[in-house]
C-alpha positions in Angstrom: 107.3 125.8 95.2 103.6 125.5 93.8 104.0 129.3 92.5 107.2 128.6 90.5 106.3 129.0 87.1 107.4 125.0 86.6 104.8 124.1 88.9 102.7 126.1 87.4 102.9 125.2 84.3 102.7 121.6 85.2 99.4 121.8 87.7 97.3 124.2 86.3 94.1 126.1 88.2 92.3 124.6 84.5 93.1 121.1 85.1 90.0 118.9 85.2 91.5 117.2 88.7 92.0 120.7 90.0 89.1 120.8 92.4 89.3 117.4 94.2 92.5 118.0 94.7 91.8 121.0 96.1 89.2 119.1 98.4 91.6 116.3 98.8 94.5 119.0 100.1 92.3 121.0 102.8 90.4 117.7 104.2 93.5 115.7 104.6 95.4 118.9 106.3 92.1 120.1 108.4 91.3 116.5 109.5 95.7 116.0 110.3 95.2 119.2 112.2 92.4 118.3 114.5 94.6 115.1 115.4 97.8 117.3 115.5 96.0 119.7 118.2 93.2 117.6 119.5 95.2 113.7 120.3 97.6 114.1 123.3 99.9 111.3 121.7 102.4 112.2 119.2 100.4 110.9 116.2 103.0 112.3 113.7 106.4 111.4 113.1 108.0 114.2 112.6 106.9 115.7 115.5 108.3 112.7 117.6 112.2 114.0 116.1 111.6 117.5 115.9 108.3 119.2 118.1 106.7 121.1 116.2 107.5 119.9 112.5 104.5 117.8 112.2 102.9 121.1 110.9 105.7 120.7 108.1 104.8 117.0 107.8 100.6 118.0 107.7 101.5 119.9 104.5 103.4 117.8 102.8 100.8 114.9 103.0 97.9 117.2 101.9 100.3 117.7 99.2 100.7 114.3 98.7 97.5 113.5 98.5 96.2 116.3 96.4 98.5 114.9 93.8 97.9 111.5 94.0 94.1 111.9 93.7 95.0 114.0 90.4 96.8 110.6 89.4 93.5 108.4 90.4 91.2 111.0 88.4 92.6 110.5 85.5 91.6 107.5 83.5 95.0 106.5 81.9 96.8 106.1 85.7 94.0 105.2 88.1 94.7 101.4 88.2 98.0 101.9 88.1 98.4 104.6 90.9 96.2 102.8 93.2 98.2 99.8 93.4 101.5 101.9 94.2 100.4 104.3 96.6 98.3 100.9 98.2 101.6 99.6 98.0 103.7 102.4 99.3 101.4 102.5 102.2 102.0 98.7 103.6 106.0 99.5 102.6 105.4 102.9 105.4 103.6 100.9 107.6 105.4 97.3 108.2 108.7 99.6 107.7 107.7 101.7 111.0 106.9 98.4 112.6 110.2 96.2 112.0 112.3 99.8 112.7 109.8 99.9 116.2 110.9 96.1 116.9 114.8 96.9 116.4 114.3 99.2 119.0 113.6 102.9 117.6 110.4 103.3 119.4 109.6 106.4 118.1 107.9 104.6 114.8 105.8 102.7 117.4 102.6 104.1 118.4 102.7 103.3 122.0 105.0 100.4 122.5 102.2 98.3 123.8 102.9 95.7 120.6 99.7 93.7 119.1 99.8 91.3 115.5 99.2 93.1 112.5 96.1 90.6 111.0 93.6 92.4 110.0 90.5 89.7 111.4 92.1 90.9 114.9 90.3 94.3 114.2 86.7 91.8 114.7 88.5 89.4 117.4 90.7 91.2 119.3 88.1 93.5 121.1 85.7 90.5 121.5 88.2 88.1 123.3 89.3 91.2 125.4 86.5 92.9 126.0 87.9 96.5 125.7 90.1 98.4 123.1 87.4 98.9 120.1 89.3 101.6 118.7 90.2 99.9 115.5 86.6 98.5 115.3 85.4 102.7 115.4 88.7 102.8 112.6 86.9 100.4 110.0 83.4 100.9 110.6 84.3 104.8 110.3 86.0 104.1 106.4 82.8 101.7 105.7 80.4 104.8 106.3 82.8 107.0 104.1 84.0 104.7 101.4 81.5 101.5 101.7 84.3 98.2 100.9 86.9 100.2 99.6 89.0 99.6 103.0 90.2 96.1 100.9 91.3 97.9 98.2 92.6 101.0 99.3 93.4 100.9 102.8 94.3 97.1 104.6 97.4 97.0 105.3 97.4 93.7 104.5 95.4 93.7 101.2 98.5 94.5 99.3 100.3 91.6 99.8 97.6 89.5 98.1 97.4 91.9 95.4 101.3 91.4 94.6 100.8 87.7 94.6 98.1 87.7 92.6 99.8 90.2 90.1 102.0 86.7 89.4 99.2 86.1 86.5 98.8 88.5 84.2 95.4 87.9 83.6 93.1 87.6 86.7 91.5 84.3 87.2 88.4 83.7 89.2 87.6 81.9 92.9 84.6 82.7 94.6 84.1 80.3 97.8 81.3 81.8 100.5 80.6 78.9 102.9 84.4 78.5 103.0 84.3 82.6 103.9 81.5 82.6 106.0 82.8 79.0 108.1 86.4 80.7 108.6 84.5 84.0 109.8 82.4 82.0 112.4 85.1 80.2 113.6 87.2 83.1 114.4 84.8 85.0 116.1 83.2 82.0 117.9 86.7 81.1 118.7 87.5 84.7 120.1 84.3 84.4 122.1 85.1 81.0 123.3 89.0 82.2 124.5 87.0 84.9 126.2 84.3 82.8 128.2 86.8 80.2 129.8 89.3 83.0 130.6 92.6 82.1 128.1 95.7 83.5 128.7 96.9 85.8 126.3 99.9 83.4 125.0 97.5 80.8 124.0 95.1 83.8 122.4 98.5 84.8 121.0 99.9 81.9 119.3 96.5 81.2 117.8 96.0 84.4 116.0 99.8 84.4 115.1 99.3 81.1 113.2 95.9 82.6 111.7 97.9 85.2 110.3 100.8 82.7 108.8 98.5 80.6 107.3 96.6 83.3 105.6 100.5 84.4 104.3 100.4 81.2 103.2 97.4 81.6 101.2 98.4 84.5 99.2 101.7 82.5 98.1 100.3 79.4 97.1 96.7 80.1 96.1 96.4 84.3 95.1 99.5 83.5 92.8 98.1 80.4 91.4 94.6 81.6 90.9 96.1 85.1 90.1 93.0 86.5 92.4 92.5 87.9 95.5 91.7 84.5 97.7 93.4 85.7 100.9 90.9 88.9 100.9 87.7 87.3 99.2 87.7 83.9 100.8 90.1 83.8 103.9 89.8 87.1 105.7 87.1 87.6 107.9 87.5 91.5 107.6 87.1 91.2 103.8 83.7 89.4 104.8 82.4 92.0 107.4 83.7 95.2 104.4 82.1 93.7 101.8 78.4 92.7 104.1 78.5 96.2 105.8 79.7 98.0 102.7 76.1 97.1 101.4 74.7 99.9 103.7 77.0 102.8 102.2 75.3 104.2 99.1 78.4 103.9 96.9 77.9 101.4 93.6 79.6 100.4 91.0 76.9 99.9 88.4 77.3 98.9 84.7 75.1 100.5 81.8 73.3 97.4 79.8 72.3 99.4 77.2 76.0 100.1 76.1 77.5 97.2 77.6 78.8 94.8 75.0 80.1 91.6 77.4 83.4 91.9 76.1 84.5 90.9 79.5 87.7 93.6 79.3 86.5 94.6 82.8 86.4 90.8 84.7 90.0 90.8 82.4 91.4 93.5 85.4 88.9 92.3 88.2 91.3 90.5 90.9 88.6 90.2 93.1 86.4 87.6 91.3 83.1 89.9 91.1 82.5 90.3 87.7 81.6 87.0 86.2 79.0 86.9 83.1 76.4 86.8 85.1 77.1 89.8 87.1 77.7 91.9 84.5 74.6 91.1 83.0 73.1 91.9 86.1 74.5 95.6 85.6 76.5 95.3 88.9 79.5 93.5 90.3 78.8 90.5 92.6 79.6 90.8 97.1 83.5 90.8 96.5 83.4 93.9 94.8 85.5 96.9 96.7 85.2 99.5 94.4 88.8 99.5 93.2 87.8 101.3 89.9 90.1 99.2 88.1 87.2 98.3 85.9 85.8 101.8 85.3 89.0 102.9 83.4 89.4 99.6 81.5 85.5 99.6 79.7 86.4 100.3 76.3 82.7 101.4 76.1 82.5 103.7 78.9 79.5 101.7 80.2 80.9 101.4 84.2 80.7 103.8 86.7 80.9 104.7 90.1 76.6 105.4 91.3 75.5 107.5 94.3 72.1 108.2 94.9 71.3 112.0 93.3 74.7 112.4 92.0 75.4 112.0 87.9 78.1 109.3 87.1 81.2 112.1 87.5 80.1 113.3 90.2 79.9 110.0 92.5 83.5 109.3 91.3 84.9 112.3 91.9 83.2 112.3 95.6 84.6 108.6 96.1 88.2 109.7 94.8 88.0 112.7 97.2 87.2 111.0 100.1 89.5 107.9 99.6 92.3 109.4 99.1 91.7 111.7 101.8 91.5 108.7 104.2 94.8 107.7 102.4 97.1 110.6 103.1 96.1 110.5 106.8 96.7 106.6 107.5 99.5 107.2 105.3 100.9 109.9 108.3 99.3 108.5 111.5 98.7 104.5 111.2 101.6 102.0 112.8 101.4 99.6 115.8 
């Protein structure tokens, strides 16, 4: 397919994105191959229906990742494609959950269900005292791409993004005290439930209430404000992602020498991380998730990814390779 003339014309070897697409292809294929070979559980969906066809799925996902990397590397299509593939991941993730609940067990990870509420990534293991896989997975993404979990990889975040886009131009909402208080409440409640030996049914009910309240925050406050209130002021994992993400060397930086404070970047930021004060300081605020929308919308090309020791262009390429590879792998194996 790739060697056909039509394909060669569309994807010539001298494309600026050829290098990062190649890296994404082989990193995705390599990671999924290791999962296929080393994990006893059938992680790839096609394997569950036709044994051995997981290898075809690996090639398809690697090719998909290569195409997505090229689109996200292109400044003209970066923001649009980030949203498209993020929403696709959410649809696939919850689509498999729905099919599993309808009786098609092959679409579930193990058949042992848990609530898909991001806060439970931290609160669940604290309450149970075991099953730390999701914490390690979350920390692994932080190590690779910093707070980009909240703009590329979270299965719920795309809902908040969709709600915030009820307004064409983002509004602004930041409330750090409420954000911290909610996080302390969630973690504190998990500790208390464990200490007092509260059963799983009350714990599940409390988690479900918290999750449904989060959906309410999206539908009411995110829609009203035009910004992602759930992710930046309600979700504990958002706070953990932002704060722990500072341990990662990836940053967004603003070249004050060329910046005119035109606020074009603020008009595309859904995370309330670019006020005039932030821009004049040369960096977005804590709520930045490295989504990159501001980079491609800056008319003066003064915003860029920063990684110590690398040029801005190389830092951007490295970030895209890592985050798209993670996305493609998650698309293939993430399910409940």
